[in-house]
N, C-alpha and C positions, 0 to 999 in steps of 0.2 A: 340263449339267452334267460335268464332269468326276465320275467310276464312284467312286473314290478321293474323294471328297468327299461325309461323312459328319457335319458339323456341318453346320446350320443355319444358312442364311446367308439373308439378309434378299431378299423377291423381285427388290423394282427395284434388287438391286447383280448379281441374276443375270443381267437382261433385262441391261444395263449393260456385264456381260463377253459374254456373245454380241453385245454387236456388235449390236445391237440397238435401242438410241439408248440419251439419256446419262437418269444416273439422275431429274433433274428430271423429262423427258419420258416415260423409265419410272412414272412415277406415274401422271399424265392418262391413259397408256394402262390401266393400274390402273387407274381411278376410273369410265374409260367402256366399264369392263367387258371391255372388248377381251381379258383375260388368261385363264386356266382351269385348275388346278390338279389335276390328277388328274380331267380334267368337268368340275369346277367351277368356275362363274364367284367369280371373287375381287376383291372391291377391293375392302377392308382394309389401311391400308397397317398398316405392320411383318409382315407375314403373314412366316414362315419358309420355306423349303423345305429337302430335301437332295437329296441324288442320288439316293435312291432315289421321287423323286417327276417326275412328268411335267409339262415347263410347257406350255401354249401361248397362240398369239399370235393372235389371226384365225382357230382350225384347226387354225397349224403347228406344230409342237413347234420347241419350242428348243434349242440343242444347247450343246454345252460353251464354253470359252471361244477368243474367235474370237483369228483374224493378225490383231494391229494395224497399221493404216494411218496414212498421216496424211497429206492434200492437205494446197494450201492453190492454193485458184481466182483469176486475177483475175476476179471477178464479172460478168458486161456487164451494164447496166441492160434494161428491157424480161425483166426473168425473177426471178422468185419464191425464193425462199428456204425451199423444204418437200422435202421427198421429195416432194408431188402437190401436184397441188393439186385440187379439187371446182369450177371453174375451168374449168378445162381449161385457163390458159397456160403454157409454158413454165414450165421446172420450172430449177433450177440441173443437179439431176442429169443434165438430162440432154446435160451439158457435161461430163460426168466417162466420155467413152469411154475401156476399156480399165484400170479401177480396177474389178475384178475382188469382192473384197468390198465384204459391203452398208456405207457409212454414210452417216451424219446430217451435219447444218446445223449447228457451235458456235456458238448466236447469229445472231444475223437484221442484213442487209444489207437496206430496202424497197426496193423494187421500180424504182423508177429508179432508184436509186444502185448505183454501181458499187465495184469495187476489189475488196481484199486480202476470203477468204474460205475459213476454214479446214472439215475437212470430213476425221471421223474415225470411230471404230468404237468406240475409248476410248472408254469414259462416264464412268471415276473422270474420267479428263484432261479432259473436254466441259461436266461438274461442277463440274474445280478452277474455269475460263477464267470459267463463266456467274454464278461466285458471287461475289456483289458484298463480297464481303470481299475477293476474291483482287484485283482490283482492275486488275486488269490491260489500258494504257492501248494507248488508236487511233489510231492521226492521220487527222488526214482535210485532202481540201484541198475547200476547196466558194469558186465563181461566185455573189459574189452578184451579187445590184442593185443600184445607187448606188455614194456612195464611203463609208466606213468607214474613220471618225476616226482616230487614236491612242485621245481617250479613247471612244469604246462600241471597241478595242481590250479597253482597260483591267476595261470594266467585264463584258465576258465572259467576262476572266481572273482576274477575282475573287466568279464565282460568278452569273450571272441570274436571275431569277424566273417560273418557267412554272408552270402548272396544275398540276402535281402539287407545286409545291416549289422553293426554289433550286435550281440546280447546285450544285455540283464546286467548284472551284479550277477550272484547264486554263490548260496555256501554248498560246496564243492571240498569232499573226505574222502581221501585211497583208505577202503580199508580192508588191502591187503595185495599183494603180487607173491607170483612165483619166478616173476623174470620173464615167463613167455605168455601170460594172465593179467593182467589185475582188474579188480571189482572196487567200485567207483561207487559213491553215494550223490547227489548232485539231489539241490535241489533248487527248485527256480518259480519264477514267479511270472510267466510268460505262456503266450499258447501257442505258438505257429508252430508249424506242422515239420516234424519229424523231427524238436528242435533239439534232442537229445543225442537221437544220433548225428548228430550234422558235425554239432561242437564236439565231439569224441572224434570225430569221423578231422576235424580241422585244425588238432593235435597228434593227427596219425596214430590215432587210437578205435579203428576198426569197432563199432559195439557188437555181439556175439548173439547175448542176450541180453533184454533190458526187460524191468517188473516197476511199474508205480506202485507205488508199496503203501505213501497216502497221500491223500488228496483232502490239502486242508486239515485239520483236528480226526478225518477220518483215514485207517489203518484195517489191514486186510486182516485179522488178528480172530480166529475163530471158521477162516473161510477155504477154501481150497481153490484150483479154478476150477469153473463153472459152478461159482455157487453162492447165492447169494442170501440179502438180508433188509428186511427192514429198517430202517433209520429210524432213534428215535424224537420222540420231538422237546428234547436237548440237543440232539443232536443238529438237528435242521437249525433251528436257534444258534449252530456256532457256526453252521455255513452263512448263515447269513450274515454276522459282525467279522465272518475273511479271519479267522483264528488258524491258527499254523496245526502244526503236526501237535497228533492229541501223545497219551502219556505215558509211557513202555517201548522206548524209543531208549532208553539211554543204556541199556541192558548192551546192546551188540557196543555203545564203543568204547572200554575199556579194552574190546580186544579184538581188533580188526581183522587183523590174519589170522586169527581163528574165521574168524566168519567168512576172510577170504578162502580158507581148506575144504571150508563144509560149503562154498558157496558149488569152487572147482571137483572138487572130489565126483571123481568119474567117470569125468568130461563134463563141456559144459555145454557141446551140442548135438545129447542125447534129448534136450524138448522140455519142454514140463508137463505136457500129459501124463510122464513116469511116476509122476511126482506130485506130492499132495499138500504142502506148507510155502508160506511166504517167499523163502527161498527158493524156489523154484525154477526159475529164469534167472 
């Protein structure tokens, strides 16, 4: 913490400001007994500290305010959205060569899903983006089994019943179908686990491949799977106010059937690792 900071501050806020984790994840670290204050383990939420206190995580001293950075990664498939994996699988952190600050993922994409993922050391913004009330819109492109009908698009748009309750209304478009597979674009603002996959299963169209093509105003233009870029100050400002998908996406709206043919050409099971653009999964 900054030496001038003498007013008591909640422990989880100190951890997030230091770039260790989002406030929500900081609470998990505290509950797990990994945080100590002045050599004493603290597990009680709401504990406050000042600049006179020594805060450590896993035995390492926590410094002051971090140099805040914001990264947009095109997460490749077959990677885990975490900073470390006990099973030894490749994590998204392996893609961030050149990022010297300690960052963490904002939310998650499941192991086989690729696409837009934000990583930062700004715990306050991460907490805001993941909070259900903020409701930032995420856009997905799914290639699914079978022919999706207009009635099923309407059902997905209105909300379908999942095992954890009905989904909120979403924006859903059928980009095209060849009878055997269909390409669907979904824009959702909820953050449920594997939500898009479960929504498509609810209408009997299992997902064959799934890409998050946009996170709020940020899309994948200029990126390939496994590459990243820093966000501009303007983009960070847009995230803070929760704007939706950015410009440059209307080109796909007028040619949905052509889009589907491009996405499925050569088979949908080849995997994103052999492709280089945002339509790879």
